[in-house]
KEKE-3310 file (N, C-alpha, C; in steps of 0.2 Angstrom, whole numbers, plus 5000, padded with zeros to 4 digits):
npx = (5553:5551:5539:5530:5530:5524:5512:5506:5506:5497:5485:5483:5480:5468:5460:5460:5454:5441:5436:5428:5416:5411:5409:5407:5411:5416:5424:5436:5435:5432:5418:5412:5400:5392:5390:5391:5381:5380:5373:5367:5367:5369:5366:5374:5365:5366:5378:5387:5393:5399:5399:5406:5404:5417:5424:5427:5421:5418:5415:5401:5392:5377:5370:5358:5346:5338:5337:5331:5322:5315:5314:5305:5300:5313:5316:5306:5307:5314:5328:5344:5356:5368:5379:5392:5407:5420:5433:5438:5445:5453:5443:5436:5432:5422:5415:5409:5401:5393:5386:5379:5370:5363:5357:5349:5339:5333:5328:5321:5305:5300:5311:5316:5321:5328:5333:5340:5350:5356:5362:5371:5379:5385:5392:5401:5409:5416:5430:5443:5444:5455:5460:5457:5453:5440:5422:5408:5392:5384:5369:5361:5346:5346:5358:5359:5367:5382:5396:5409:5424:5436:5442:5441:5433:5420:5410:5393:5377:5361:5345:5332:5327:5338:5346:5337:5336:5350:5352:5342:5348:5354:5345:5333:5320:5326:5341:5357:5369:5363:5351:5355:5364:5356:5348:5357:5362:5351:5350:5345:5351)
npy = (5065:5071:5079:5068:5063:5075:5075:5063:5066:5076:5070:5060:5069:5075:5063:5061:5073:5071:5061:5065:5068:5055:5049:5047:5055:5053:5056:5055:5043:5036:5032:5023:5029:5020:5002:4985:4971:4955:4956:4968:4985:4994:5008:5021:5024:5031:5037:5035:5039:5029:5032:5030:5035:5046:5042:5038:5025:5017:5020:5018:5012:5011:5002:5002:4997:5007:5023:5026:5032:5026:5014:5002:5000:4997:4985:4977:4974:4962:4962:4965:4971:4981:4982:4991:4993:5003:5002:5013:5011:4998:4984:4972:4955:4949:4961:4965:4954:4954:4966:4962:4953:4960:4970:4962:4957:4969:4974:4965:4958:4945:4933:4919:4902:4898:4909:4914:4905:4908:4920:4915:4908:4919:4925:4916:4918:4930:4940:4948:4965:4976:4993:5002:4991:4982:4977:4968:4966:4958:4956:4945:4940:4927:4920:4923:4931:4937:4937:4947:4949:4958:4961:4949:4936:4927:4918:4913:4917:4910:4916:4928:4932:4933:4943:4954:4955:4958:4970:4977:4980:4991:5000:4998:5000:5003:5006:5000:5009:5021:5034:5045:5040:5031:5040:5046:5035:5032:5042:5054:5065)
npz = (4107:4120:4117:4115:4128:4134:4128:4132:4146:4146:4141:4151:4162:4157:4157:4171:4176:4170:4178:4190:4184:4182:4194:4212:4228:4245:4260:4254:4247:4232:4221:4207:4196:4190:4188:4183:4184:4180:4164:4166:4169:4183:4194:4204:4219:4231:4242:4257:4273:4286:4303:4319:4335:4336:4325:4308:4300:4288:4270:4261:4246:4237:4224:4211:4198:4194:4201:4218:4232:4241:4253:4254:4241:4235:4242:4238:4224:4213:4208:4201:4212:4222:4236:4242:4252:4258:4269:4282:4293:4304:4307:4318:4314:4323:4328:4317:4314:4325:4323:4311:4316:4325:4317:4309:4318:4322:4310:4302:4302:4303:4307:4301:4304:4293:4287:4298:4298:4286:4289:4298:4290:4283:4293:4296:4285:4287:4290:4299:4295:4287:4287:4272:4265:4256:4256:4250:4243:4231:4223:4212:4205:4199:4203:4217:4232:4230:4240:4246:4256:4264:4252:4245:4236:4244:4242:4238:4244:4244:4239:4239:4251:4260:4253:4254:4268:4272:4266:4272:4284:4283:4276:4283:4295:4307:4305:4307:4305:4307:4305:4297:4289:4282:4275:4267:4259:4252:4244:4248:4254)
capx = (5552:5548:5533:5526:5529:5520:5506:5504:5504:5490:5480:5482:5477:5461:5456:5459:5449:5435:5433:5423:5409:5409:5410:5405:5416:5415:5429:5442:5434:5428:5414:5410:5392:5388:5393:5388:5379:5379:5373:5363:5370:5366:5368:5375:5359:5368:5385:5386:5399:5397:5403:5404:5407:5420:5428:5425:5422:5418:5411:5397:5388:5371:5369:5352:5345:5336:5337:5325:5323:5310:5316:5300:5301:5319:5316:5301:5309:5318:5332:5351:5358:5375:5381:5400:5410:5427:5434:5443:5449:5452:5437:5437:5426:5417:5411:5405:5396:5388:5382:5374:5364:5358:5353:5344:5334:5330:5325:5317:5300:5300:5317:5315:5327:5332:5336:5346:5356:5360:5367:5377:5384:5388:5396:5407:5413:5419:5437:5445:5445:5460:5460:5459:5450:5433:5417:5403:5386:5381:5363:5358:5341:5348:5363:5360:5371:5390:5399:5416:5426:5443:5443:5442:5427:5419:5405:5386:5371:5355:5338:5330:5326:5344:5347:5333:5338:5356:5351:5338:5352:5356:5339:5327:5317:5331:5347:5363:5373:5360:5346:5358:5367:5351:5346:5363:5362:5345:5350:5340:5356)
capy = (5061:5076:5080:5062:5063:5080:5073:5058:5069:5080:5065:5058:5075:5075:5058:5062:5078:5069:5056:5067:5067:5048:5046:5051:5053:5055:5055:5053:5037:5038:5026:5024:5031:5014:4995:4979:4964:4951:4960:4973:4991:4997:5015:5023:5027:5035:5036:5037:5038:5026:5034:5027:5040:5051:5038:5036:5017:5015:5023:5013:5014:5007:5003:4999:4998:5014:5027:5026:5034:5022:5007:4997:4999:4994:4978:4973:4973:4957:4964:4966:4977:4980:4987:4991:4997:5004:5003:5018:5009:4991:4982:4965:4951:4949:4967:4965:4949:4957:4971:4959:4950:4966:4973:4957:4957:4976:4977:4960:4956:4937:4930:4912:4898:4897:4916:4915:4900:4911:4925:4911:4907:4925:4926:4911:4921:4936:4940:4955:4970:4981:5000:5002:4985:4983:4972:4970:4961:4959:4952:4944:4936:4921:4917:4924:4936:4935:4941:4949:4951:4960:4961:4942:4933:4922:4913:4915:4915:4910:4918:4935:4934:4935:4949:4959:4956:4961:4977:4980:4982:4998:5004:4996:5005:5004:5005:5000:5015:5027:5037:5050:5035:5028:5045:5047:5029:5032:5048:5060:5070)
capz = (4113:4124:4115:4116:4135:4136:4125:4137:4152:4145:4140:4158:4165:4154:4160:4179:4177:4169:4183:4194:4181:4181:4200:4218:4233:4252:4264:4250:4243:4225:4219:4201:4195:4188:4189:4179:4187:4174:4158:4168:4172:4189:4195:4211:4221:4236:4245:4264:4278:4293:4308:4326:4340:4332:4320:4302:4299:4281:4265:4257:4241:4235:4217:4209:4191:4194:4208:4222:4239:4245:4255:4253:4234:4234:4244:4234:4218:4213:4202:4203:4216:4225:4241:4243:4258:4258:4276:4283:4299:4305:4311:4319:4312:4329:4329:4311:4315:4330:4319:4306:4319:4328:4311:4307:4323:4322:4304:4299:4306:4305:4306:4300:4305:4287:4286:4303:4295:4281:4293:4301:4284:4282:4299:4294:4279:4290:4293:4301:4289:4288:4283:4264:4261:4254:4257:4245:4242:4224:4222:4206:4206:4196:4207:4224:4234:4230:4246:4246:4262:4264:4245:4243:4236:4249:4240:4237:4248:4240:4241:4240:4258:4263:4250:4257:4275:4273:4264:4277:4290:4281:4274:4286:4300:4312:4302:4312:4304:4309:4300:4292:4284:4278:4270:4262:4254:4248:4240:4251:4257)
cpx = (5548:5541:5528:5525:5524:5513:5502:5502:5497:5484:5478:5478:5470:5457:5455:5454:5442:5432:5428:5416:5406:5409:5407:5410:5413:5421:5435:5441:5429:5425:5412:5402:5388:5393:5389:5387:5376:5379:5369:5367:5366:5370:5369:5369:5361:5375:5385:5392:5396:5402:5401:5408:5410:5424:5424:5426:5423:5413:5407:5393:5383:5370:5362:5351:5342:5335:5331:5327:5318:5312:5312:5300:5307:5319:5311:5303:5314:5323:5339:5352:5365:5376:5388:5402:5417:5429:5440:5447:5448:5446:5437:5430:5420:5412:5407:5399:5390:5383:5377:5368:5360:5354:5348:5338:5330:5326:5321:5312:5300:5306:5316:5321:5331:5336:5342:5351:5360:5365:5372:5382:5388:5393:5402:5412:5418:5426:5438:5446:5450:5458:5462:5455:5443:5429:5412:5398:5383:5375:5361:5352:5342:5353:5363:5364:5378:5392:5407:5418:5433:5445:5444:5435:5426:5414:5398:5382:5365:5349:5338:5329:5332:5346:5344:5335:5345:5356:5347:5342:5354:5350:5333:5325:5322:5338:5353:5367:5370:5355:5349:5361:5362:5349:5351:5363:5356:5344:5346:5345:5361)
cpy = (5065:5078:5074:5062:5069:5078:5068:5061:5073:5075:5062:5063:5075:5069:5059:5068:5076:5064:5059:5067:5060:5045:5050:5050:5056:5052:5052:5046:5039:5031:5028:5026:5024:5007:4990:4973:4960:4955:4966:4979:4993:5004:5017:5027:5032:5033:5039:5035:5035:5028:5031:5031:5045:5048:5037:5029:5015:5020:5018:5016:5009:5008:4999:5000:5005:5017:5027:5028:5030:5015:5001:4995:4995:4987:4974:4970:4967:4958:4965:4972:4976:4985:4986:4995:4997:5006:5008:5017:5001:4990:4974:4961:4950:4955:4967:4960:4951:4962:4968:4956:4955:4969:4968:4958:4964:4978:4971:4958:4949:4934:4922:4908:4898:4904:4917:4910:4904:4917:4921:4910:4913:4926:4922:4914:4927:4935:4947:4959:4975:4988:4999:4996:4986:4976:4974:4964:4963:4954:4951:4939:4928:4917:4918:4930:4934:4940:4941:4952:4952:4959:4954:4939:4927:4917:4917:4913:4916:4913:4925:4937:4936:4942:4955:4960:4959:4968:4981:4983:4989:5003:5003:5001:5007:5003:5005:5006:5021:5030:5042:5046:5033:5034:5046:5041:5029:5038:5054:5065:5071)
cpz = (4119:4123:4116:4124:4137:4134:4130:4143:4151:4144:4147:4162:4163:4157:4168:4180:4175:4174:4187:4191:4181:4188:4206:4223:4240:4256:4260:4246:4237:4223:4212:4201:4193:4188:4184:4184:4182:4168:4160:4171:4178:4191:4203:4214:4227:4239:4252:4268:4284:4298:4315:4331:4335:4326:4314:4301:4292:4277:4261:4251:4239:4228:4215:4201:4190:4201:4212:4229:4244:4247:4253:4246:4232:4236:4241:4228:4218:4207:4205:4207:4219:4230:4242:4249:4257:4266:4277:4290:4300:4309:4312:4317:4317:4329:4322:4311:4320:4327:4314:4310:4323:4323:4309:4312:4323:4316:4300:4304:4308:4303:4306:4302:4299:4286:4292:4301:4290:4284:4296:4296:4283:4287:4298:4289:4282:4292:4295:4295:4291:4284:4276:4261:4260:4256:4252:4245:4235:4223:4215:4207:4204:4201:4214:4225:4234:4236:4245:4252:4262:4257:4242:4242:4241:4247:4239:4242:4244:4243:4242:4247:4261:4260:4253:4264:4276:4271:4269:4283:4289:4280:4278:4291:4305:4310:4307:4311:4306:4303:4295:4287:4279:4273:4265:4256:4250:4244:4242:4253:4252)
residu = (MET:ARG:SER:LEU:THR:THR:LEU:PHE:ALA:ALA:LEU:LEU:LEU:THR:LEU:ILE:ILE:SER:ILE:PRO:ALA:MET:SER:ALA:SER:LYS:ALA:ASP:VAL:VAL:LEU:LEU:ASP:SER:GLN:MET:VAL:GLY:ASP:GLN:GLN:ILE:PHE:LEU:ASN:GLY:ILE:ALA:LEU:ARG:GLU:LYS:PHE:VAL:PHE:ASP:VAL:TYR:VAL:ALA:GLY:LEU:TYR:LEU:PRO:GLU:LYS:SER:SER:ASP:PRO:THR:THR:ILE:LEU:GLN:LYS:ASP:GLU:PRO:ARG:MET:MET:VAL:MET:HIS:PHE:LEU:ARG:ASP:VAL:GLU:ALA:LYS:LYS:ILE:ASN:ASP:ALA:TRP:TYR:GLU:GLY:LEU:GLU:ALA:ASN:VAL:GLU:ASN:VAL:THR:PRO:GLU:LEU:LYS:ALA:LYS:PHE:ASP:GLN:LEU:ALA:ALA:MET:MET:THR:ASP:ILE:LYS:GLU:GLY:GLN:GLY:MET:GLY:PHE:ILE:TYR:ASN:PRO:VAL:THR:GLY:THR:ASP:VAL:MET:VAL:ALA:ASP:GLN:PRO:LYS:GLY:ALA:ILE:LEU:GLY:LYS:ASP:PHE:ALA:ASP:ALA:ILE:LEU:ALA:THR:TRP:ILE:GLY:PRO:LYS:PRO:GLY:PRO:GLY:LYS:SER:PHE:LYS:GLN:GLU:ILE:LEU:GLY:LEU:LYS)
# end
Protein backbone atom coordinates (compact mmCIF):
# COMPACT_ATOMS: atom_id res chain seq x y z
CA MET A 1 0.00 0.00 0.00
CA ARG A 2 2.84 2.38 0.86
CA SER A 3 4.43 1.88 -2.56
CA LEU A 4 1.08 2.57 -4.27
CA THR A 5 0.78 5.84 -2.35
CA THR A 6 4.37 6.74 -3.28
CA LEU A 7 3.69 5.90 -6.93
CA PHE A 8 0.51 8.02 -6.93
CA ALA A 9 2.39 10.94 -5.31
CA ALA A 10 5.16 10.68 -7.93
CA LEU A 11 2.59 10.61 -10.75
CA LEU A 12 0.80 13.64 -9.32
CA LEU A 13 4.09 15.51 -8.97
CA THR A 14 4.93 14.71 -12.61
CA LEU A 15 1.57 16.10 -13.73
CA ILE A 16 1.98 19.27 -11.67
CA ILE A 17 5.50 19.84 -13.01
CA SER A 18 4.28 19.41 -16.59
CA ILE A 19 1.48 21.99 -16.26
CA PRO A 20 3.72 25.06 -16.89
CA ALA A 21 4.59 23.68 -20.33
CA MET A 22 0.85 23.67 -21.14
CA SER A 23 -0.12 27.02 -19.64
CA ALA A 24 0.78 30.63 -18.94
CA SER A 25 0.46 32.57 -15.71
CA LYS A 26 0.33 36.10 -14.40
CA ALA A 27 -0.37 37.28 -10.84
CA ASP A 28 -0.78 33.62 -9.77
CA VAL A 29 -3.55 33.03 -12.35
CA VAL A 30 -2.87 30.12 -14.69
CA LEU A 31 -4.47 29.98 -18.15
CA LEU A 32 -4.30 26.97 -20.45
CA ASP A 33 -2.40 27.36 -23.71
CA SER A 34 -5.44 26.25 -25.73
CA GLN A 35 -9.22 25.87 -25.52
CA MET A 36 -11.95 24.47 -27.75
CA VAL A 37 -14.77 26.50 -29.30
CA GLY A 38 -17.11 24.01 -30.89
CA ASP A 39 -14.81 21.67 -32.75
CA GLN A 40 -12.04 24.24 -33.29
CA GLN A 41 -8.97 24.56 -31.10
CA ILE A 42 -7.94 28.12 -30.25
CA PHE A 43 -4.66 29.21 -28.66
CA LEU A 44 -3.66 31.69 -25.97
CA ASN A 45 -2.56 34.79 -27.85
CA GLY A 46 -1.58 36.80 -24.79
CA ILE A 47 -2.18 37.16 -21.06
CA ALA A 48 -2.47 40.55 -19.35
CA LEU A 49 -2.99 42.09 -15.93
CA ARG A 50 -5.58 44.87 -15.61
CA GLU A 51 -4.45 47.36 -12.99
CA LYS A 52 -6.32 50.40 -11.72
CA PHE A 53 -4.18 52.81 -9.75
CA VAL A 54 -2.21 50.46 -7.44
CA PHE A 55 -4.78 47.63 -7.46
CA ASP A 56 -4.70 44.44 -9.50
CA VAL A 57 -8.22 44.04 -10.92
CA TYR A 58 -8.15 40.99 -13.20
CA VAL A 59 -5.98 38.76 -15.35
CA ALA A 60 -7.24 38.29 -18.89
CA GLY A 61 -6.40 35.95 -21.73
CA LEU A 62 -7.24 36.21 -25.41
CA TYR A 63 -7.58 32.98 -27.41
CA LEU A 64 -7.46 32.89 -31.22
CA PRO A 65 -7.17 30.16 -33.91
CA GLU A 66 -3.71 31.51 -34.71
CA LYS A 67 -1.62 34.03 -32.82
CA SER A 68 -1.69 37.62 -34.03
CA SER A 69 -0.38 40.94 -32.73
CA ASP A 70 -2.43 43.01 -35.21
CA PRO A 71 -5.78 44.18 -33.81
CA THR A 72 -7.12 45.05 -37.27
CA THR A 73 -6.45 41.53 -38.57
CA ILE A 74 -7.97 39.95 -35.46
CA LEU A 75 -11.16 42.00 -35.77
CA GLN A 76 -11.48 41.44 -39.53
CA LYS A 77 -11.50 37.65 -39.26
CA ASP A 78 -14.84 35.94 -38.67
CA GLU A 79 -13.58 32.98 -36.68
CA PRO A 80 -13.89 31.63 -33.13
CA ARG A 81 -12.19 33.56 -30.33
CA MET A 82 -12.41 33.81 -26.58
CA MET A 83 -11.61 36.45 -23.96
CA VAL A 84 -11.49 35.28 -20.36
CA MET A 85 -10.96 37.25 -17.15
CA HIS A 86 -10.16 36.06 -13.65
CA PHE A 87 -10.91 38.74 -11.05
CA LEU A 88 -8.40 39.50 -8.32
CA ARG A 89 -10.75 41.81 -6.41
CA ASP A 90 -14.46 42.55 -6.05
CA VAL A 91 -15.91 44.85 -8.73
CA GLU A 92 -19.46 46.23 -8.81
CA ALA A 93 -21.65 45.61 -11.85
CA LYS A 94 -22.17 49.36 -12.30
CA LYS A 95 -18.42 49.97 -12.64
CA ILE A 96 -18.13 47.11 -15.13
CA ASN A 97 -21.03 48.48 -17.20
CA ASP A 98 -19.60 52.00 -17.14
CA ALA A 99 -16.35 50.57 -18.53
CA TRP A 100 -18.22 48.72 -21.34
CA TYR A 101 -19.98 51.88 -22.49
CA GLU A 102 -16.80 54.00 -22.25
CA GLY A 103 -14.88 51.35 -24.20
CA LEU A 104 -17.59 51.20 -26.85
CA GLU A 105 -17.56 54.97 -27.39
CA ALA A 106 -13.75 55.18 -27.39
CA ASN A 107 -13.06 52.23 -29.73
CA VAL A 108 -15.93 51.89 -32.22
CA GLU A 109 -16.27 54.52 -34.93
CA ASN A 110 -19.94 54.20 -35.77
CA VAL A 111 -22.02 52.98 -32.84
CA THR A 112 -25.35 52.02 -34.38
CA PRO A 113 -28.56 51.86 -32.34
CA GLU A 114 -28.49 48.08 -32.85
CA LEU A 115 -24.98 47.79 -31.41
CA LYS A 116 -25.89 50.07 -28.49
CA ALA A 117 -28.88 47.77 -27.80
CA LYS A 118 -26.51 44.78 -27.68
CA PHE A 119 -24.38 46.58 -25.09
CA ASP A 120 -27.59 47.29 -23.15
CA GLN A 121 -28.26 43.53 -23.31
CA LEU A 122 -24.75 42.90 -21.98
CA ALA A 123 -25.25 45.44 -19.17
CA ALA A 124 -28.44 43.62 -18.12
CA MET A 125 -26.39 40.41 -17.77
CA MET A 126 -23.82 41.96 -15.41
CA THR A 127 -23.71 41.20 -11.70
CA ASP A 128 -21.22 42.18 -9.05
CA ILE A 129 -18.03 40.13 -9.44
CA LYS A 130 -16.27 38.73 -6.40
CA GLU A 131 -12.55 38.06 -6.05
CA GLY A 132 -11.76 34.68 -7.60
CA GLN A 133 -14.70 34.69 -10.03
CA GLY A 134 -14.43 34.72 -13.80
CA MET A 135 -16.01 36.42 -16.77
CA GLY A 136 -15.77 35.28 -20.37
CA PHE A 137 -16.83 35.97 -23.93
CA ILE A 138 -16.74 33.09 -26.42
CA TYR A 139 -17.45 34.09 -30.01
CA ASN A 140 -18.56 31.43 -32.48
CA PRO A 141 -19.53 32.75 -35.94
CA VAL A 142 -22.49 30.35 -35.99
CA THR A 143 -23.99 31.08 -32.56
CA GLY A 144 -22.77 34.54 -31.57
CA THR A 145 -21.02 35.50 -28.33
CA ASP A 146 -21.71 33.38 -25.26
CA VAL A 147 -21.37 35.51 -22.12
CA MET A 148 -20.31 34.20 -18.72
CA VAL A 149 -20.48 36.47 -15.66
CA ALA A 150 -19.38 35.49 -12.14
CA ASP A 151 -18.75 31.95 -13.45
CA GLN A 152 -22.38 31.65 -14.62
CA PRO A 153 -23.59 31.42 -18.24
CA LYS A 154 -25.81 34.43 -19.01
CA GLY A 155 -26.78 33.80 -22.63
CA ALA A 156 -25.66 34.71 -26.12
CA ILE A 157 -25.50 38.01 -27.96
CA LEU A 158 -25.79 37.63 -31.73
CA GLY A 159 -23.69 39.31 -34.39
CA LYS A 160 -20.06 39.80 -35.27
CA ASP A 161 -20.57 43.53 -34.68
CA PHE A 162 -20.96 42.87 -30.95
CA ALA A 163 -18.06 40.39 -30.84
CA ASP A 164 -15.80 42.94 -32.52
CA ALA A 165 -16.97 45.84 -30.36
CA ILE A 166 -16.49 44.01 -27.06
CA LEU A 167 -13.02 42.85 -28.10
CA ALA A 168 -12.18 46.39 -29.28
CA THR A 169 -12.65 47.63 -25.70
CA TRP A 170 -9.38 45.76 -24.98
CA ILE A 171 -7.49 45.93 -28.29
CA GLY A 172 -8.93 49.02 -29.96
CA PRO A 173 -7.18 52.38 -30.39
CA LYS A 174 -8.04 53.51 -26.82
CA PRO A 175 -8.23 50.33 -24.73
CA GLY A 176 -9.90 50.86 -21.35
CA PRO A 177 -7.26 48.84 -19.48
CA GLY A 178 -4.44 50.82 -21.11
CA LYS A 179 -1.81 50.41 -23.81
CA SER A 180 0.43 48.08 -21.77
CA PHE A 181 -2.52 45.70 -21.25
CA LYS A 182 -3.24 45.81 -24.99
CA GLN A 183 0.38 44.96 -25.82
CA GLU A 184 0.33 42.02 -23.41
CA ILE A 185 -2.99 40.61 -24.69
CA LEU A 186 -1.63 40.91 -28.25
CA GLY A 187 1.45 38.94 -27.23
CA LEU A 188 3.83 41.87 -27.72
CA LYS A 189 5.19 41.88 -24.14
